C-alpha positions in Angstrom: -16.5 8.1 -14.5 -17.7 11.0 -13.0 -21.7 9.8 -13.6 -20.3 6.4 -11.7 -18.6 8.1 -8.9 -22.0 10.1 -8.4 -23.8 6.7 -8.7 -21.9 5.1 -6.1 -18.2 6.0 -5.1 -18.1 2.2 -3.7 -19.0 0.8 -7.0 -16.0 2.9 -9.1 -13.1 2.0 -6.0 -14.7 -1.8 -6.4 -14.0 -1.4 -10.3 -10.8 -0.1 -9.9 -9.2 -2.7 -7.5 -10.6 -5.5 -10.0 -8.9 -4.0 -13.2 -5.7 -3.4 -10.5 -5.7 -7.0 -9.3 -6.6 -8.7 -12.2 -4.3 -6.3 -14.8 -1.2 -6.9 -12.2 -1.8 -10.9 -11.8 -1.6 -11.7 -15.5 1.0 -8.9 -16.5 3.3 -10.1 -13.6 3.2 -13.5 -15.2 3.3 -12.0 -18.6 6.5 -9.9 -17.6 7.6 -13.4 -15.9 7.5 -15.3 -19.4 9.3 -12.4 -21.2 12.0 -13.0 -18.5 12.1 -9.4 -17.1 9.6 -9.2 -13.9 7.2 -7.2 -13.7 8.2 -5.0 -17.2 4.6 -5.1 -18.3 3.2 -4.6 -14.9 5.3 -1.0 -14.6 3.4 0.8 -17.4 0.0 -0.3 -16.6 0.1 0.7 -13.0 1.5 4.2 -13.9 -1.2 4.7 -16.5 -3.9 3.7 -13.6 -2.2 6.0 -11.7 -2.6 8.6 -14.1 -6.2 8.2 -14.7 -6.9 8.2 -10.9 -5.0 11.3 -10.1 -6.3 13.0 -13.6 -10.0 12.2 -12.3 -9.5 13.5 -8.6 -7.8 16.4 -10.1 -10.1 17.1 -13.1 -13.3 17.0 -10.3 -11.9 18.7 -7.5 -11.4 16.0 -5.8 -7.7 16.3 -4.3 -8.1 17.3 -1.0 -11.1 15.0 -0.3 -8.8 12.2 -1.1 -6.1 13.6 0.4 -3.7 14.2 -2.3 -2.4 17.2 -0.2 0.2 19.0 2.3 -0.5 17.2 5.6 -2.4 19.4 8.0 -0.8 17.9 11.2 2.4 19.1 12.4 5.2 16.9 12.4 5.3 16.2 16.3 1.8 15.1 16.1 2.5 12.4 14.2 5.3 11.2 15.9 7.4 12.7 13.1 6.8 10.0 11.4 8.9 7.8 13.2 6.6 4.8 13.2 6.2 4.9 9.4 10.1 5.0 8.5 10.4 1.5 11.1 7.6 -0.3 8.9 9.1 1.0 5.6 12.7 0.4 6.0 11.7 -3.0 7.2 13.1 -5.0 4.1 17.0 -3.5 5.0 16.6 -4.0 8.5 19.4 -6.8 8.0 21.6 -5.3 5.9 21.3 -4.5 1.8 22.2 -7.0 -0.4 21.3 -7.0 -4.4 21.1 -9.9 -6.5 19.3 -8.4 -9.6 21.1 -7.3 -12.8 20.9 -3.3 -13.2 18.0 -3.4 -15.8 16.1 -6.1 -14.1 16.8 -4.6 -10.7 15.6 -0.7 -11.7 12.5 -1.6 -13.7 11.5 -3.9 -10.5 12.7 -0.9 -8.3 10.3 1.3 -10.0 7.0 -0.6 -10.8 7.1 -1.8 -6.7 7.1 2.4 -5.8 4.0 2.2 -8.5 2.6 -0.8 -7.1 2.8 1.2 -3.5 1.6 4.5 -5.0 -1.1 2.6 -7.1 -2.4 0.5 -3.9 -2.7 3.9 -1.6 -4.9 5.6 -4.0 -7.0 2.7 -4.5 -7.4 1.4 -1.0 -6.9 4.2 1.4 -8.2 7.0 -1.3 -11.0 5.7 -3.6 -12.3 2.9 -1.4 -12.0 4.1 2.6 -13.8 7.6 1.3 -16.2 5.4 0.0 -16.9 3.4 2.8 -16.1 5.9 5.5 -19.3 8.0 4.4 -21.8 5.6 6.1 -19.7 4.2 8.8 -16.1 5.8 9.5 -14.9 3.4 12.2 -16.3 0.4 10.4 -14.5 2.1 7.1 -11.0 1.9 9.1 -11.6 -2.1 10.0 -12.8 -3.3 6.9 -10.2 -1.3 4.5 -7.5 -2.7 6.7 -8.7 -6.1 6.4 -9.0 -6.6 3.1 -5.8 -4.8 1.7 -4.4 -7.5 4.0 -6.8 -10.0 2.9 -5.9 -9.3 -1.1 -2.3 -10.7 -0.1 -3.9 -13.9 -0.4 -3.5 -13.8 -4.2 0.1 -14.2 -3.5 -0.5 -18.0 -3.0 -2.4 -18.7 -6.7 -0.7 -15.7 -8.5 2.7 -17.4 -9.2 4.9 -15.5 -6.6 6.4 -18.3 -5.4 5.7 -17.5 -2.1 5.0 -20.4 0.8 1.5 -20.8 3.3 3.5 -19.2 6.1 4.9 -16.6 4.2 1.7 -15.1 2.8 -0.1 -15.6 6.2 2.7 -13.5 8.1 2.1 -10.7 4.8 -1.7 -11.1 5.6 -1.4 -10.3 9.4 1.2 -7.5 8.7 -0.6 -5.8 5.9 -3.9 -5.6 8.1 -2.1 -3.8 10.8 0.0 -1.8 8.5 -3.0 -1.0 6.4 -4.4 0.0 9.6 -1.2 2.3 10.6 -2.2 4.1 7.0 -5.7 5.0 7.5 -4.8 6.2 11.0 -2.1 8.7 9.4 -4.5 9.7 7.1 -7.4 10.2 9.2 -4.7 12.5 11.4 -2.8 14.2 8.9 -6.1 14.4 6.3 -3.2 13.7 3.6 -2.1 10.3 1.9 1.1 11.6 0.8 2.6 10.0 3.7 1.1 6.5 3.3 1.8 6.9 -0.5 5.5 7.5 0.0 5.9 5.0 2.8 4.3 2.7 1.1 6.7 2.8 -2.2 9.9 2.5 0.0 8.3 -0.7 2.0 7.8 -2.3 -1.3 10.8 -0.6 -3.5 13.1 -1.6 -0.8 12.4 -5.5 -1.3 15.2 -5.0 -4.2 17.5 -4.9 -2.0 16.2 -7.2 1.0 18.3 -10.2 2.6 15.9 -12.7 1.7 17.7 -15.7 3.7 17.6 -13.5 7.0 14.1 -12.2 6.1 12.5 -16.0 5.4 15.1 -17.0 8.4 13.3 -14.3 10.9 9.8 -13.8 9.4 7.8 -14.4 12.2 9.3 -12.2 14.3 9.1 -9.6 11.7 5.8 -9.9 11.3 5.1 -9.6 15.1 7.2 -6.6 15.4 5.5 -4.8 12.2 2.0 -5.4 13.9 3.0 -3.7 17.3 4.7 -1.1 15.7 2.1 -0.2 13.4 -1.0 -1.6 15.4 0.3 1.1 18.5 1.3 3.9 16.4 -2.0 3.6 14.6 -4.3 3.6 18.3 -2.0 6.5 19.3 -3.1 8.6 16.3 -6.8 7.8 16.5 -6.9 8.8 20.1 -9.1 11.8 20.6 -6.8 14.1 22.7 -7.0 17.8 23.9 -5.7 20.6 21.8 
């Protein structure tokens, strides 16, 4: 992998993303066939995360990819309140638990793993590779690619409607922009990994009827919060 990384960071990033997307799509469907959602996806994502983190550590790339403590004071990051708001969207309308204990636990852990894996892939490998040539373009392109990736939900048997998918694509672009801005401002990917994992995992407690009823206002709120905070973080200010 190091030889591929030396030759082309972008190629390695794309390879990891393809493996992730194909693996998750196939294993999500296989898990549904077994009757336990994401039961096969969870170990796959954990292995992929372990491979990526081991590669970073072995080659001294932890700081390069932001696997380190934030370098900016919490107050400069607005005490991460925008990220807290965004990551808790799935419990804005209360907490509901409609799964069995085992199924719910597997889904909860799998969604945590998904959030961590996607941060390593998009804000880690892909963003760093693309930002070498044009940092500003990388911010926009990675955010758009992250959002557009959710179009897969129309074809992977997720059951999401066209409207739900469109809303998800738009707020995923905005949230992706926020996460990139946090990475740039703080120098750390850790807050993004935590927020993304929380965003995903808390969906196990989502009040789905209310989420569906107010999906457009929710999407607009996520976009406004994320874009405003992201622009704030990326705005230069005197020390």
